[in-house]
KOLLO-685420 format. One record per residue (C-alpha): residue in one letter; x, y, z. Coordinates in nm, 4 decimals, padded with zeros to 6 digits. Layout:
residues N
   loza         xx         yy         zz
      A          X          Y          Z
...
END
This chain:
residues 286
   loza         xx         yy         zz
      M    00.4564    00.9004    02.5306
      V    00.4351    01.0590    02.1873
      M    00.2129    00.8409    01.9769
      V    00.2216    00.6990    01.6307
      A    00.0245    00.9261    01.4024
      A   -00.1434    00.6929    01.1569
      T   -00.2493    00.8496    00.8287
      T   -00.4329    00.5539    00.6819
      T   -00.8014    00.6006    00.6159
      A   -01.0186    00.4357    00.8772
      S   -01.3832    00.4312    00.9706
      H   -01.4891    00.6538    01.2583
      L   -01.7918    00.4415    01.3452
      T   -01.8074    00.3570    01.7134
      S   -01.7199   -00.0006    01.8022
      T   -01.9916   -00.1816    01.9964
      F   -01.7666   -00.4551    02.1286
      L   -01.4106   -00.4796    02.2522
      S   -01.2151   -00.1765    02.3567
      T   -01.0292   -00.0301    02.0612
      P   -00.6537   -00.0832    02.0297
      D   -00.4990    00.2550    02.1036
      F   -00.1915    00.4252    01.9761
      C   -00.0820    00.6219    02.2793
      G   -00.1660    00.9842    02.2047
      L   -00.2977    00.9013    01.8560
      S   -00.5074    01.1703    01.6940
      R   -00.7783    00.9120    01.6377
      S   -00.8588    00.5770    01.7949
      L   -00.8458    00.2660    01.5823
      Q   -01.2112    00.1768    01.5438
      W   -01.3691   -00.1495    01.4358
      P   -01.6102   -00.0544    01.1561
      H   -01.8692   -00.3298    01.2106
      M   -02.0897   -00.4763    01.4805
      Q   -01.9246   -00.7746    01.6471
      H   -02.1506   -01.0232    01.4698
      A   -02.2002   -00.8316    01.1441
      L   -01.9818   -01.0611    00.9336
      E   -02.1357   -01.3835    01.0602
      P   -02.1742   -01.6573    00.9519
      H   -01.8807   -01.5975    00.7169
      M   -01.6467   -01.4649    00.9850
      S   -01.7441   -01.5445    01.3417
      K   -01.7513   -01.3190    01.6434
      E   -01.4972   -01.5497    01.8082
      T   -01.2534   -01.5053    01.5194
      L   -01.2886   -01.1277    01.5376
      E   -01.2396   -01.1229    01.9133
      Y   -00.9114   -01.3087    01.8763
      H   -00.7916   -01.1613    01.5485
      W   -00.8893   -00.7986    01.5959
      G   -00.9048   -00.7826    01.9749
      K   -00.5869   -00.9742    02.0550
      H   -00.3530   -01.0085    01.7562
      H   -00.4163   -00.6605    01.6178
      R   -00.3997   -00.5044    01.9627
      A   -00.0696   -00.6794    02.0305
      Y    00.0853   -00.5243    01.7176
      V   -00.0227   -00.1799    01.8377
      D    00.1034   -00.2291    02.1923
      N    00.4341   -00.3722    02.0739
      L    00.4951   -00.0940    01.8232
      N    00.4374    00.1748    02.0841
      K    00.6944    00.0080    02.3086
      Q    00.9438   -00.0257    02.0233
      I    00.9349    00.3324    01.9012
      E    00.9090    00.5212    02.2301
      G    01.1951    00.7669    02.2507
      T    01.3353    00.6756    01.9077
      E    01.3489    00.8763    01.5855
      L    01.0381    00.6867    01.4707
      D    00.8312    00.8254    01.7576
      G    00.5766    01.0693    01.6153
      M    00.6069    00.9583    01.2519
      S    00.3059    00.8538    01.0478
      L    00.2440    00.4817    01.0243
      E    00.3367    00.4814    00.6546
      S    00.6609    00.6673    00.7298
      I    00.7500    00.4154    00.9995
      I    00.6895    00.1334    00.7510
      S    00.9105    00.2954    00.4885
      A    01.1906    00.3831    00.7291
      S    01.1935    00.0475    00.9073
      Y    01.1733   -00.1542    00.5841
      N    01.5103    00.0041    00.5169
      K    01.5295   -00.1079    00.1506
      G    01.4899   -00.4714    00.2522
      D    01.7296   -00.4661    00.5460
      I    01.4329   -00.4790    00.7810
      L    01.4513   -00.3074    01.1209
      P    01.2665   -00.4335    01.4336
      A    00.9721   -00.1902    01.4153
      F    00.8738   -00.2927    01.0624
      N    00.6754   -00.6072    01.1389
      N    00.4461   -00.4477    01.3957
      A    00.3993   -00.1274    01.1954
      A    00.3236   -00.3111    00.8718
      Q    00.0881   -00.5538    01.0429
      I   -00.1112   -00.2658    01.1918
      W   -00.1451   -00.1067    00.8475
      N   -00.2258   -00.4394    00.6800
      H   -00.4974   -00.5219    00.9303
      E   -00.6644   -00.1809    00.9103
      F   -00.6676   -00.2199    00.5328
      F   -00.8050   -00.5757    00.5624
      W   -01.0913   -00.4827    00.7974
      E   -01.1960   -00.2016    00.5664
      S   -01.1884   -00.4372    00.2667
      M   -01.4947   -00.6209    00.4018
      K   -01.8575   -00.5425    00.4650
      P   -02.1683   -00.7339    00.5705
      D   -02.3395   -00.8886    00.2667
      G   -02.0316   -00.8289    00.0557
      G   -01.9133   -01.0092   -00.2532
      G   -02.0868   -00.9784   -00.5856
      K   -01.9185   -00.8084   -00.8779
      P   -01.7598   -00.4642   -00.9196
      T   -01.8888   -00.2075   -01.1640
      G   -01.7715    00.1001   -01.3506
      E   -01.4085    00.1817   -01.4156
      L   -01.2853   -00.0871   -01.1755
      L   -01.4588   -00.3580   -01.3774
      E   -01.3298   -00.2074   -01.7022
      L   -00.9707   -00.2247   -01.5779
      I   -01.0222   -00.5764   -01.4446
      N   -01.1461   -00.6897   -01.7873
      R   -00.8532   -00.5152   -01.9554
      D   -00.5807   -00.6489   -01.7269
      F   -00.7155   -00.9960   -01.6380
      G   -00.9376   -01.0733   -01.9360
      S   -01.2501   -01.0982   -01.7192
      F   -01.3714   -01.0723   -01.3613
      E   -01.3329   -01.4493   -01.3348
      G   -00.9732   -01.4078   -01.4483
      L   -00.9062   -01.1750   -01.1552
      I   -01.0773   -01.4083   -00.9084
      N   -00.8720   -01.7055   -01.0265
      K   -00.5495   -01.5040   -01.0060
      F   -00.6319   -01.3780   -00.6565
      K   -00.7319   -01.7231   -00.5319
      S   -00.4081   -01.8668   -00.6677
      A   -00.1950   -01.6013   -00.4965
      A   -00.3728   -01.6461   -00.1623
      T   -00.3599   -02.0261   -00.1803
      T    00.0038   -02.0558   -00.2839
      Q    00.1454   -01.8035   -00.0379
      F    00.3585   -02.0412    00.1673
      G    00.3079   -01.9992    00.5395
      S    00.1974   -01.6607    00.6704
      G    00.1361   -01.3631    00.4467
      W   -00.1088   -01.1640    00.2371
      A   -00.2665   -01.1600   -00.1087
      W   -00.3166   -00.8198   -00.2740
      L   -00.4823   -00.6496   -00.5678
      V   -00.2756   -00.3393   -00.6440
      Y   -00.2632   -00.0534   -00.8916
      K    00.0854   -00.0482   -01.0390
      E    00.2309    00.2677   -01.1878
      H    00.4232    00.2794   -01.5131
      K    00.7503    00.2543   -01.3226
      L    00.9816   -00.0122   -01.4572
      D    01.0797   -00.2958   -01.2250
      V    01.4271   -00.1461   -01.1909
      P    01.5183    00.0924   -00.9049
      N    01.4706    00.4585   -00.9981
      A    01.3709    00.3726   -01.3575
      R    01.0644    00.5054   -01.5372
      N    00.9150    00.4553   -01.8797
      P    01.0301    00.7448   -02.1009
      R    00.6823    00.8351   -02.2277
      P    00.4274    00.6950   -01.9825
      S    00.0577    00.6905   -02.0570
      E   -00.2505    00.5839   -01.8648
      E   -00.2367    00.2482   -02.0444
      D    00.0995    00.1790   -01.8783
      N   -00.0666    00.1762   -01.5356
      K   -00.2348   -00.1536   -01.4545
      L   -00.3966   -00.3772   -01.1972
      V   -00.1749   -00.6567   -01.0661
      V   -00.2226   -00.9392   -00.8144
      V    00.0740   -00.9986   -00.5830
      K    00.1413   -01.1916   -00.2648
      S    00.3731   -01.0989    00.0204
      P    00.5263   -01.2971    00.3066
      N    00.4725   -01.2275    00.6744
      A    00.4157   -00.8526    00.7304
      V    00.5478   -00.7208    00.3980
      N    00.3020   -00.5075    00.2021
      P    00.3043   -00.3435   -00.1440
      L    00.3791    00.0019   -00.0033
      V    00.7453   -00.0971    00.0117
      W    00.7372   -00.1645   -00.3662
      E    00.5626    00.1693   -00.4290
      Y    00.2456   -00.0047   -00.5476
      H   -00.1013    00.1251   -00.4582
      P   -00.2957   -00.1404   -00.2614
      L   -00.6647   -00.1799   -00.3476
      L   -00.7630   -00.5057   -00.1755
      T   -00.6015   -00.7526    00.0616
      L   -00.6695   -01.0883    00.2236
      D   -00.4922   -01.2032    00.5398
      V   -00.3756   -01.5653    00.4979
      W   -00.2069   -01.6003    00.8356
      E   -00.3615   -01.9055    01.0061
      H   -00.5023   -01.6986    01.2920
      A   -00.7241   -01.5217    01.0357
      Y   -00.9255   -01.8311    00.9512
      Y   -00.8393   -02.1323    01.1672
      L   -01.1242   -02.0972    01.4169
      D   -01.3826   -02.0878    01.1374
      F   -01.2229   -02.3017    00.8657
      E   -00.9501   -02.5011    01.0433
      N   -00.6913   -02.5876    00.7748
      R   -00.9238   -02.5241    00.4802
      R   -00.7604   -02.2070    00.3492
      P   -00.9215   -02.2356    00.0011
      D   -01.2695   -02.2316    00.1593
      Y   -01.1776   -01.9187    00.3566
      I   -01.0502   -01.7482    00.0405
      L   -01.3636   -01.8325   -00.1550
      T   -01.5886   -01.7118    00.1296
      F   -01.4019   -01.3817    00.1455
      L   -01.4430   -01.3225   -00.2284
      D   -01.8038   -01.4429   -00.2505
      K   -01.9481   -01.3066    00.0742
      L   -01.7290   -01.0410    00.2368
      V   -01.5262   -00.8267   -00.0053
      S   -01.6424   -00.4663   -00.0491
      W   -01.5949   -00.3773   -00.4165
      E   -01.7220   -00.0270   -00.3412
      T   -01.4218    00.0244   -00.1138
      V   -01.1891   -00.1146   -00.3805
      S   -01.3365    00.1281   -00.6356
      S   -01.2825    00.4212   -00.3993
      R   -00.9231    00.3161   -00.3433
      L   -00.8669    00.2910   -00.7185
      E   -00.9982    00.6443   -00.7649
      A   -00.7660    00.7737   -00.4928
      A   -00.4705    00.5823   -00.6391
      K   -00.5282    00.7318   -00.9837
      V   -00.5237    01.0801   -00.8296
      R   -00.1938    01.0083   -00.6541
      V   -00.0444    00.8673   -00.9732
      A   -00.1550    01.1698   -01.1756
      E    00.0024    01.4033   -00.9194
      S    00.3233    01.1995   -00.9258
      E    00.3363    01.2077   -01.3063
      K    00.2829    01.5827   -01.3045
      E    00.5701    01.6285   -01.0602
      M    00.7964    01.4048   -01.2690
      A    00.7058    01.5955   -01.5866
      E    00.7962    01.9248   -01.4183
      I    01.1289    01.7787   -01.3026
      D    01.2017    01.6469   -01.6526
      A    01.1154    01.9851   -01.8026
      D    01.3540    02.1623   -01.5633
      E    01.6289    01.9152   -01.6488
      D    01.5710    01.9707   -02.0206
      L    01.6020    02.3459   -01.9719
      D    01.9311    02.2959   -01.7890
      T    02.0764    02.1078   -02.0860
      I    01.9805    02.3619   -02.3540
      E    02.2837    02.5510   -02.4915
      P    02.2439    02.9045   -02.6235
      E    02.2629    02.9401   -03.0002
      D    02.4663    03.1941   -03.2011
      T    02.6446    03.3256   -02.8957
      D    03.0061    03.4418   -02.9167
      M    03.2263    03.2618   -02.6687
      Y    03.3746    03.4960   -02.4106
      F    03.6430    03.3776   -02.1711
      G    03.6883    03.6851   -01.9550
      S    04.0064    03.8764   -01.8800
      E    04.1799    03.5942   -01.6920
      A    04.1185    03.3448   -01.9723
      E    04.2366    03.5944   -02.2310
      D    04.5688    03.6236   -02.0495
      A    04.6175    03.2468   -02.0150
      E    04.8585    03.0624   -02.2421
      D    04.5847    02.8250   -02.3653
      F    04.4038    03.1105   -02.5317
      L    04.6954    03.3152   -02.6745
      D    04.6634    03.4024   -03.0413
      D    04.9112    03.2344   -03.2710
      E    05.1718    03.4762   -03.3925
END
């Protein structure tokens, strides 16, 4: 079987518990980046064994079965997500592919002894776009709490693109790019909106029920206070800004080429050629 080639960034630390979920033939194995008990007491070993070892593995196994022998076989995980999202007319492979990506991103959003407060450019943008760090936390908690049923809460870096298909601001600047908190249902993630994810929290019940039962707000607060890795979020922001800058450069080059195509020569005598000169439309008046 040709395997899904995932291009998302993942830790290459060796897992010390549970066999890793495998993409058949994948260029790298999906590795759990922490010791099995490293996130305790905030996230228990039992939760990880079920969430990572069973739910996450099931998404991987199911996706491999779905794409075998199809045109999706051999694509990157992000490409499978884009193709199977199908502009909102979602195809069967989307849910498993997106859930694999979402979970990898979620695991890497945490670290032992996490929490605290970000620094540097990330904090500067948070203060600019949310008024304060507390403003971001309140916005994120609200999104995670009010997501009805299963889904995800996200902090994303949003480009200057207008919220209209294929539309862009005419003269974008760095100030047009901003941090935004969004929530998504089920497996949907911000990649399908062309946003750049920086942080996510899984609010499916299986993510927290063993540790917090039905107390989702307590789970959210524990994640933000004790588990989130702001260093990882800062690294993702840096990478997102690079991608945005490259995209803006490409768009500027395209715009420049289009401008050149519309320039008309000045002070040039019109010449119709021999066939035009013989046509009735261009005969001189007698």
